[in-house]
N, C-alpha and C positions, 0 to 999 in steps of 0.2 A: 859831338852831341850823341847821346845814347838814349834810346827809348826801350824800356823794358815793360812787358805786360805780364801780369800775374793773373792767370785765368781763374785760380782758386778763389781769389778775392775780387776779381774784376777791377783791378787797380792798374793804372798806367803810371810809370815813373819816367819823367823826361829829365835827363841829367845834362846840364849845360857846361859844368866844369867839375873838377875834382877838389875844389876848395872845401875847407872845413865849414860845416853849417854852424852859424852863430845864432840864427833866429828863424823860426817858422811862423808864417803869417797865414791866416785864413782869408782866402779870397771869396769863397762862398762855402756853403755847407759841404761840398764835395771836392773843392779845389784848394790846394795849399801850395805856397811857395816857400822855398828855403833860401835864405840869404847868408852871405858870408859876413865877416866882421866889418867890411867896408860898405855893406849894403848891396853888393852885387848878387845877381841871380845865380844860384847854384843848381837848383832843381825845382821841378813842379810835380806834385802828386795829384792824380785825378782818380777819385773813387767813383764807382759805377761808370767806368770808362766807356763801355759800349754805348751807353745812353748819352753820357756827357760829351764824349769826343768822337762819336760815330766810328769807333773801332769796329772792324779791322780795316776800314777805308782810310789808308794813310798814303800820302804822296809827298814828295820833296821836289822843289823846283828852285834852282838858283838863278836869280835874275842879275845879269851883268849890267854894270853901269854904262850908260850911253856915253859915247865919246863924240866930241864935236869935230 
């Protein structure tokens, strides 16, 4: 996964895969998702990212599965 931030347009691009985009859907006025031909998520675009996604406050945490 890659996250790119374009400060000139205040746009964040979250790339989940490198598959070819077949369709873009509006989630809201400022959020769009790109899907491949099979309907899998390829990327998400967030306009007005500082307001919509609270950038630059970004963290990543991987939660391991509990083993019995």
